[in-house]
C-alpha positions in Angstrom: 1.9 2.2 22.3 0.9 -0.6 24.5 3.1 -3.5 25.1 1.5 -6.4 23.2 4.1 -9.0 24.4 7.0 -10.4 22.5 6.5 -10.6 18.7 8.6 -12.3 16.1 10.9 -9.8 14.5 12.4 -10.1 11.0 16.2 -9.5 10.9 19.0 -10.0 8.3 20.6 -12.5 10.7 17.4 -14.5 11.1 16.5 -14.7 7.4 13.2 -14.0 5.8 12.2 -17.6 5.3 12.6 -18.4 9.0 10.5 -15.4 10.0 7.7 -16.4 7.5 7.8 -19.9 9.0 7.4 -18.4 12.5 4.4 -16.2 11.8 2.7 -19.0 9.9 2.3 -20.8 13.3 -0.2 -18.1 14.5 -3.8 -19.1 13.6 -6.1 -16.8 11.7 -9.2 -15.8 13.7 -12.8 -16.5 13.0 -15.0 -13.3 13.0 -16.6 -14.1 16.4 -13.2 -14.7 18.1 -11.8 -11.5 16.5 -14.7 -9.5 17.8 -14.4 -10.8 21.4 -10.7 -10.2 21.5 -11.1 -6.7 20.2 -13.8 -6.0 22.8 -11.5 -7.3 25.6 -8.8 -4.9 24.3 -11.2 -1.9 24.0 -13.0 -2.4 27.2 -10.3 -3.8 29.5 -7.0 -3.0 27.7 -6.2 -6.7 27.8 -2.7 -6.9 26.2 -3.1 -10.7 25.8 -6.1 -10.1 23.5 -4.2 -7.4 21.6 -1.3 -9.7 21.2 -3.5 -12.4 19.6 -5.0 -9.8 17.2 -1.6 -8.6 16.1 0.0 -12.1 15.7 -3.0 -13.4 13.7 -2.4 -10.6 11.2 1.4 -10.7 10.8 1.0 -12.7 7.6 -1.1 -9.9 6.2 1.5 -7.3 7.2 4.2 -9.4 5.5 2.2 -9.8 2.3 1.6 -6.1 2.0 5.3 -5.4 2.8 6.4 -7.7 0.0 4.5 -5.5 -2.4 7.0 -2.8 -1.7 10.1 -4.9 -2.3 11.2 -2.9 -5.4 12.5 0.2 -3.5 16.0 -1.0 -2.7 15.4 -1.1 1.1 16.1 -4.0 3.5 13.0 -6.2 3.4 13.3 -6.9 7.1 13.0 -3.2 7.9 10.0 -2.8 5.5 8.3 -5.7 7.3 9.1 -4.2 10.7 7.4 -0.9 9.6 4.4 -2.9 8.4 4.2 -4.5 11.8 4.3 -1.0 13.4 1.3 0.0 11.3 -0.5 -3.2 12.3 0.0 -2.5 16.0 -1.3 1.1 15.5 -4.4 -0.4 13.8 -5.0 -2.8 16.6 -4.7 0.0 19.1 -7.4 2.0 17.3 -9.7 -0.7 16.1 -13.3 -0.6 17.1 -15.1 -3.9 16.5 -18.5 -2.2 16.7 -18.0 -0.5 13.4 -18.9 -3.7 11.6 -15.9 -4.5 9.5 -12.9 -6.8 10.0 -9.6 -5.8 11.5 -7.8 -6.8 8.3 -9.8 -4.2 6.3 -8.9 -1.5 8.7 -5.3 -2.6 9.3 -4.4 -2.4 5.6 -4.7 1.4 5.6 -2.3 1.7 8.6 0.1 -0.9 7.3 0.5 0.8 3.9 0.7 4.3 5.5 3.5 3.1 7.8 5.5 1.5 5.0 5.1 4.5 2.7 6.2 6.9 5.3 9.3 4.8 6.0 10.1 4.6 2.3 9.7 8.3 1.8 11.9 9.0 4.8 14.6 6.7 3.5 14.5 8.1 0.0 14.5 11.7 1.2 18.2 11.0 2.0 18.8 10.9 -1.8 16.6 14.0 -2.4 13.4 12.3 -3.7 11.2 14.9 -5.2 8.4 16.1 -3.1 5.9 17.3 -5.6 2.6 15.4 -6.0 3.6 14.2 -9.5 7.0 13.0 -8.4 5.5 11.1 -5.5 3.0 9.5 -7.8 5.9 8.5 -10.1 7.8 7.0 -7.2 4.9 4.8 -6.1 3.5 4.0 -9.6 6.5 3.5 -11.8 6.7 -0.3 -11.4 3.0 -0.6 -12.1 3.3 1.6 -15.2 6.2 -0.5 -16.5 4.3 -3.7 -15.9 1.3 -2.3 -17.8 3.3 -1.8 -21.0 5.5 -4.9 -20.6 8.7 -3.0 -19.7 9.1 -4.4 -16.2 12.3 -6.3 -17.1 13.9 -3.4 -19.0 16.9 -1.8 -17.3 17.1 1.5 -19.1 13.8 1.7 -20.8 13.3 2.3 -24.5 12.5 5.9 -25.5 9.0 5.2 -26.5 8.2 3.5 -23.1 9.8 6.4 -21.3 7.6 8.9 -23.2 4.4 6.9 -22.6 5.0 6.6 -18.8 5.9 10.3 -18.6 2.7 11.2 -20.3 0.6 8.8 -18.3 2.0 10.0 -14.9 2.3 13.7 -15.8 6.1 14.0 -15.3 9.0 14.7 -17.6 10.9 12.0 -19.4 14.1 12.9 -17.5 12.3 12.3 -14.2 11.1 8.9 -15.4 14.7 8.0 -16.5 16.2 9.2 -13.3 13.6 7.5 -11.0 13.9 4.2 -13.0 17.7 4.1 -12.6 17.5 4.9 -8.9 14.9 2.2 -8.3 16.7 -0.5 -10.3 18.0 -3.4 -8.3 17.1 -4.8 -4.9 14.0 -6.6 -6.2 13.3 -10.0 -4.7 10.9 -12.3 -6.3 7.9 -13.8 -4.5 8.6 -16.9 -6.6 12.0 -17.4 -5.1 12.3 -20.9 -3.5 12.7 -21.6 0.2 14.5 -24.7 1.1 17.0 -26.9 -0.9 15.0 -30.2 -0.8 13.3 -30.4 -4.2 10.4 -32.3 -2.7 9.7 -29.8 0.1 10.9 -26.5 -1.4 8.2 -23.9 -1.6 7.9 -20.3 -2.9 8.0 -17.3 -0.5 4.5 -16.3 -1.5 3.2 -19.7 -0.3 4.0 -18.7 3.3 2.2 -15.4 3.2 -1.4 -16.6 3.8 -3.1 -19.8 4.9 -4.6 -21.6 1.9 -7.6 -22.6 4.0 -8.4 -18.9 4.5 -9.1 -17.9 0.8 -12.8 -17.1 1.4 -12.0 -15.0 4.4 -9.3 -13.0 2.6 -11.5 -12.5 -0.4 -14.3 -11.2 1.8 -11.8 -8.8 3.5 -10.4 -7.6 0.2 -13.9 -7.0 -1.2 -14.8 -5.2 2.0 -11.8 -2.9 1.7 -12.5 -2.2 -2.0 -16.0 -1.2 -1.1 -14.8 1.1 1.7 -12.2 2.7 -0.7 -14.8 3.3 -3.4 -17.3 4.9 -0.9 -14.5 7.0 0.6 -13.4 8.3 -2.9 -17.0 8.9 -4.0 -17.6 11.0 -0.9 -14.2 12.8 -1.2 -14.9 13.7 -4.9 -17.5 16.1 -3.8 -14.8 18.7 -2.9 -14.0 19.0 -6.6 -15.8 21.1 -9.2 -17.0 19.6 -12.4 -13.9 20.5 -14.4 -11.6 19.2 -11.7 -13.5 15.9 -11.5 -13.5 15.4 -15.2 -9.8 16.1 -15.6 -8.8 14.0 -12.6 -10.9 11.0 -13.7 -9.5 11.1 -17.3 -5.9 11.6 -16.2 -5.6 9.3 -13.1 -8.7 7.2 -12.6 -9.1 5.2 -15.8 -7.0 2.4 -17.3 -5.9 4.4 -20.3 -5.4 8.0 -19.2 -6.0 10.7 -21.8 -3.1 12.9 -22.7 -2.5 16.5 -21.6 -2.7 17.5 -25.2 -6.1 16.0 -25.8 -7.5 17.6 -22.6 -6.0 21.0 -23.5 -7.9 20.8 -26.7 -11.2 19.9 -24.9 -10.9 22.8 -22.5 -9.1 25.2 -24.8 -6.3 25.9 -22.3 -2.6 25.1 -22.3 -1.2 21.7 -21.4 0.5 23.3 -18.4 -2.9 24.6 -17.2 -4.4 21.1 -17.4 -1.4 19.8 -15.5 -1.9 22.4 -12.8 -5.6 21.6 -12.5 -4.9 17.9 -12.3 -2.3 18.3 -9.6 -4.4 20.6 -7.5 -7.5 18.3 -7.9 -5.5 15.3 -6.8 -4.1 17.1 -3.8 -7.6 18.2 -2.8 -8.9 14.7 -3.2 -6.1 13.1 -1.3 -6.5 15.6 1.6 -10.2 15.0 1.8 -9.8 11.2 1.7 -7.3 11.4 4.5 -9.7 13.5 6.5 -12.6 11.1 5.9 -10.4 8.1 6.7 -9.5 9.6 10.0 -13.1 10.5 10.7 -14.4 7.0 9.8 -11.4 5.0 11.1 -10.3 6.8 14.2 -11.3 4.8 17.2 -10.3 7.3 19.8 -13.3 9.6 19.6 -16.2 9.1 21.9 
């Protein structure tokens, strides 16, 4: 990886609030400026231009990293991994593709964080099946959806509902929930002791003057994701599409029992089809993302 110059680095000694204050000093880029800097990097390997591209997006990396704060890992390390993903994105970014760096970088940042989390949790034998990985990265969202986010050991009815929604056993939900308890910092925690000047962590994550730019980038990313998924779905047959959509791509997933009745097969067979379809979709989406996002090809 190219040397982009000295970057602020989060550390336990430094403190998160000081790091967030430092990265806030770097201005966000207008589209034209971002394009010219990216061209200087692509055409001339100008490390100064690359440095500006990276530093202007450090707040985005921190914002995404904070979304993974519930996995019991040091927040400074999660942010550092997010920055690694950001630098990889800058290295491969092609301004001629017509979308903003933030849209492209989100993919690399999240991938870098998730790889780090999975590596760290493998030390405690995190399950490696598709369903268990889905549980790992979706348990907090599932708990929030049913109003159980603040529960320690969840009530039996909530455990059963999440197990059904995510296609895992109730024991797996209970075990994962206990392992993931603790280590959760709030974005609403206050920085500073002066009541007149104290602010929340989340206030430092993005420039309030850049709301329209961020909304555009998020909309651009959502459109890209939808197009990618629609194209990737073509690898599935009609039954696989229907089962995957009903189990994983709607707000209120249908139960295995209901689908087994629709298709006149066992619940286990439905589960197998669902897992296989998801793996095929995921693999195809990754292939398409590399094809569309890789900036190293001629």
